C-alpha positions as a printed NumPy array, in Angstrom:
array([[  6.582, -14.161,  12.718],
       [  4.729, -10.938,  13.476],
       [  6.783,  -7.842,  14.302],
       [  5.525,  -4.478,  15.515],
       [  7.586,  -2.231,  13.235],
       [  9.005,  -2.548,   9.723],
       [ 11.286,  -0.359,   7.619],
       [ 12.398,  -1.066,   4.041],
       [ 15.681,  -0.072,   2.384],
       [ 15.961,  -0.322,  -1.408],
       [ 19.488,  -0.246,  -2.855],
       [ 20.392,   0.138,  -6.551],
       [ 17.399,  -1.825,  -7.845],
       [ 17.205,  -2.447, -11.58 ],
       [ 14.446,  -4.389, -13.327],
       [ 13.646,  -4.903, -16.999],
       [ 10.211,  -5.977, -18.186],
       [ 10.629,  -7.092, -21.774],
       [ 12.507,  -4.356, -23.651],
       [ 11.602,  -1.695, -21.077],
       [ 13.793,  -0.627, -18.163],
       [ 11.002,  -0.587, -15.583],
       [ 13.283,   0.326, -12.661],
       [ 16.587,   2.099, -13.211],
       [ 19.046,   1.979, -10.296],
       [ 16.567,   2.993,  -7.587],
       [ 17.781,   3.538,  -4.024],
       [ 15.513,   4.823,  -1.264],
       [ 14.424,   4.21 ,   2.317],
       [ 10.889,   3.717,   3.593],
       [ 11.116,   4.603,   7.267],
       [  9.237,   2.688,   9.931],
       [  5.857,   4.069,  10.944],
       [  5.59 ,   6.767,   8.242],
       [  3.156,   7.294,   5.378],
       [  5.196,   7.237,   2.164],
       [  3.871,   8.188,  -1.259],
       [  5.318,   6.753,  -4.477],
       [  4.274,   9.353,  -7.018],
       [  4.346,   9.197, -10.787],
       [  2.287,   8.901, -13.977],
       [  1.302,   5.638, -15.626],
       [  4.397,   3.678, -16.639],
       [  6.647,   5.373, -14.086],
       [  7.466,   2.079, -12.329],
       [  5.276,   2.332,  -9.239],
       [  3.697,  -1.117,  -9.484],
       [  6.985,  -2.754, -10.454],
       [  8.694,  -1.26 ,  -7.405],
       [  5.963,  -2.489,  -5.055],
       [  5.988,  -5.979,  -6.552],
       [  9.778,  -6.129,  -6.349],
       [  9.727,  -5.131,  -2.671],
       [  7.274,  -7.982,  -2.055],
       [  9.446, -10.512,  -3.951],
       [  6.688, -10.976,  -6.528],
       [  9.319,  -9.858,  -9.045],
       [ 13.038, -10.595,  -8.827],
       [ 15.314,  -7.589,  -9.446],
       [ 18.005,  -7.876, -12.106],
       [ 20.362,  -6.002,  -9.806],
       [ 20.351,  -4.495,  -6.32 ],
       [ 19.016,  -5.494,  -2.924],
       [ 16.123,  -4.911,  -0.526],
       [ 16.551,  -4.974,   3.251],
       [ 13.834,  -5.128,   5.883],
       [ 14.386,  -3.743,   9.369],
       [ 12.713,  -3.983,  12.752],
       [ 13.712,  -1.058,  14.988],
       [ 16.819,  -0.611,  12.843],
       [ 17.883,  -4.261,  12.939],
       [ 18.011,  -6.151,   9.632],
       [ 15.567,  -9.046,   9.475],
       [ 14.923, -11.649,   6.765],
       [ 11.861, -11.164,   4.578],
       [ 10.724, -14.739,   5.196],
       [ 10.537, -13.932,   8.905],
       [  8.273, -10.901,   8.515],
       [  6.264, -11.796,   5.404],
       [  3.081, -12.264,   7.43 ],
       [  3.529,  -8.755,   8.869],
       [  3.304,  -7.12 ,   5.421],
       [ -0.006,  -6.64 ,   3.591],
       [ -0.521,  -5.756,  -0.064],
       [ -3.5  ,  -4.224,  -1.85 ],
       [ -2.998,  -4.486,  -5.645],
       [ -4.697,  -2.33 ,  -8.261],
       [ -6.905,  -5.202,  -9.398],
       [ -8.313,  -6.855,  -6.302],
       [ -9.243, -10.524,  -6.322],
       [-12.517, -10.312,  -4.462],
       [-15.38 , -12.708,  -5.102],
       [-18.494, -11.07 ,  -6.524],
       [-20.896, -13.616,  -5.008],
       [-19.412, -13.54 ,  -1.504],
       [-20.728, -11.036,   1.022],
       [-18.549,  -8.742,   3.117],
       [-18.99 , -11.115,   6.058],
       [-18.042, -14.158,   3.965],
       [-14.921, -12.404,   2.666],
       [-13.755, -11.67 ,   6.195],
       [-14.402, -15.284,   7.228],
       [-12.453, -16.486,   4.19 ],
       [ -9.412, -14.363,   5.025],
       [ -9.653, -15.397,   8.685],
       [ -9.163, -18.981,   7.562],
       [ -6.457, -18.009,   5.064],
       [ -4.42 , -16.162,   7.699],
       [ -5.29 , -18.739,  10.404],
       [ -6.374, -16.029,  12.839],
       [ -7.595, -17.279,  16.24 ],
       [-11.353, -16.827,  16.622],
       [-11.203, -14.429,  19.582],
       [ -8.624, -12.235,  17.829],
       [-10.615, -12.373,  14.6  ],
       [-13.927, -11.331,  16.138],
       [-12.363,  -8.307,  17.828],
       [-10.497,  -7.241,  14.669],
       [-13.561,  -7.805,  12.482],
       [-15.733,  -5.59 ,  14.683],
       [-13.081,  -2.862,  14.722],
       [-12.59 ,  -2.866,  10.942],
       [-16.31 ,  -2.902,  10.173],
       [-16.747,   0.079,  12.471],
       [-13.919,   2.237,  11.11 ],
       [-14.851,   1.496,   7.471],
       [-18.556,   2.071,   8.181],
       [-19.397,  -1.178,   6.434],
       [-21.017,  -2.773,   9.476],
       [-24.501,  -2.136,   8.045],
       [-23.661,  -3.909,   4.783],
       [-22.084,  -7.167,   5.982],
       [-24.53 ,  -9.336,   4.005],
       [-24.146,  -7.431,   0.724],
       [-22.229,  -9.313,  -2.025],
       [-18.994,  -7.701,  -3.193],
       [-20.355,  -7.526,  -6.727],
       [-23.103,  -5.156,  -5.558],
       [-20.873,  -2.75 ,  -3.624],
       [-20.105,   0.77 ,  -4.842],
       [-16.553,   1.477,  -5.994],
       [-15.604,   3.083,  -2.696],
       [-17.135,   0.3  ,  -0.605],
       [-15.388,  -2.316,  -2.747],
       [-12.023,  -0.651,  -2.082],
       [-12.765,  -0.522,   1.641],
       [-13.53 ,  -4.239,   1.635],
       [-10.197,  -4.893,  -0.053],
       [ -8.437,  -2.801,   2.57 ],
       [-10.25 ,  -4.632,   5.377],
       [ -9.139,  -7.998,   4.026],
       [ -5.537,  -6.752,   3.883],
       [ -5.7  ,  -5.358,   7.425],
       [ -7.353,  -8.371,   9.013],
       [ -3.99 ,  -9.874,   9.993],
       [ -2.965,  -6.614,  11.776],
       [  0.114,  -5.945,   9.6  ],
       [  3.011,  -3.668,  10.534],
       [  3.374,  -2.527,   6.915],
       [  0.919,  -2.208,   4.055],
       [  1.649,  -1.496,   0.389],
       [ -1.21 ,   0.056,  -1.594],
       [ -1.14 ,   0.255,  -5.393],
       [ -3.305,   3.201,  -6.521],
       [ -6.172,   2.181,  -4.199],
       [ -8.256,   5.312,  -4.847],
       [ -8.06 ,   5.163,  -8.637],
       [-11.578,   5.483, -10.052],
       [-13.152,   6.206,  -6.657],
       [-15.497,   9.158,  -6.086],
       [-14.202,  12.172,  -4.064],
       [-16.169,  11.35 ,  -0.901],
       [-14.924,   7.758,  -0.856],
       [-11.379,   8.978,  -1.471],
       [-11.601,  11.264,   1.553],
       [-12.984,   8.456,   3.711],
       [-10.216,   6.14 ,   2.501],
       [ -7.593,   8.686,   3.524],
       [ -9.235,   9.087,   6.919],
       [ -8.639,   5.355,   7.382],
       [ -4.991,   5.7  ,   6.371],
       [ -4.429,   8.553,   8.825],
       [ -5.866,   6.397,  11.566],
       [ -3.539,   3.544,  10.61 ],
       [ -0.483,   5.8  ,  10.467],
       [ -1.068,   6.758,  14.1  ],
       [ -0.644,   3.065,  14.973],
       [  2.997,   3.097,  13.764],
       [  2.156,   1.158,  10.592],
       [  4.436,   1.721,   7.6  ],
       [  2.199,   2.72 ,   4.689],
       [  3.523,   2.868,   1.12 ],
       [  0.918,   4.438,  -1.149],
       [  1.39 ,   4.493,  -4.93 ],
       [ -0.583,   7.204,  -6.726],
       [ -0.647,   9.472,  -9.752],
       [ -2.631,  12.153,  -7.907],
       [ -0.611,  15.157,  -6.765],
       [ -3.186,  16.091,  -4.104],
       [ -2.707,  12.669,  -2.497],
       [  1.05 ,  13.141,  -2.5  ],
       [  0.549,  16.216,  -0.339],
       [ -1.059,  14.05 ,   2.362],
       [  2.026,  11.847,   2.854],
       [  4.878,  12.209,   5.352],
       [  7.45 ,  11.602,   2.604],
       [  7.199,  11.37 ,  -1.176],
       [  9.305,   9.486,  -3.715],
       [  8.788,  10.704,  -7.284],
       [  9.293,   8.257, -10.15 ],
       [  9.537,   9.019, -13.842],
       [ 10.281,   6.425, -16.533],
       [ 11.648,   3.989, -13.966],
       [ 13.977,   6.458, -12.243],
       [ 13.702,   8.072,  -8.82 ],
       [ 14.015,  11.762,  -9.645],
       [ 13.289,  13.326,  -6.244],
       [ 12.286,  12.485,  -2.688],
       [ 11.678,  14.268,   0.576],
       [  8.827,  15.985,   2.389],
       [  5.848,  17.096,   0.278],
       [  6.512,  20.722,   1.197],
       [ 10.123,  20.479,   0.089],
       [  9.683,  18.449,  -3.088],
       [  6.265,  18.93 ,  -4.689],
       [  6.492,  22.688,  -5.446],
       [  9.453,  21.963,  -7.725],
       [  7.243,  19.834,  -9.948],
       [  4.064,  21.851,  -9.682],
       [  5.977,  24.792, -11.139],
       [  7.808,  22.742, -13.762],
       [  6.634,  21.493, -17.141],
       [  8.938,  18.484, -17.129],
       [  6.711,  16.371, -14.886],
       [  3.011,  16.192, -15.583],
       [  0.082,  14.147, -14.328]])
């Protein structure tokens, strides 16, 4: 079922991937309607944490709770209200922007009237309305990322998890991508944004800093980030 607000509580999560302790006793809370940044270098555990939250990986220990206005709700009941944008997007090079949106309409079984309204809105805010017939394989890096975000947002989720979505994107496209996220955050959508860029961490409401699978600090950017910008023990 679709819900209008989602929060996520992670408690004592541990996960090994082969010989590596990918997540080491992580506990944190992603509050409803806020823009959260999961910050850390490559190998910190960002992707593993996102995939564990989504039940794509099973934790070795610990639990994950989902809430709607503070009330615990089963993941199976709100799965369709959570969207995920992985690092490597599975878009089809030969399909146009328009064909991708039609494909995900059918996948999510969105009613036609709802779909047409959402499609028009997303094409407008991403500024891709002039390129609807262009194949994904011929899009620029920034446009390709926007298409991936559009496909994730087509079902009007209450939470979206983004795994380094601006990695390898030019500065202008990064700024435009963040403009989209700010717009979404005003709609009370929970956004969890994994990144290795410190300047992107500063744009979040709350940050959660990972290092070697451990949560080493969390709080507001103003309260947390200066500690690491002045320290040599945490580098990007």
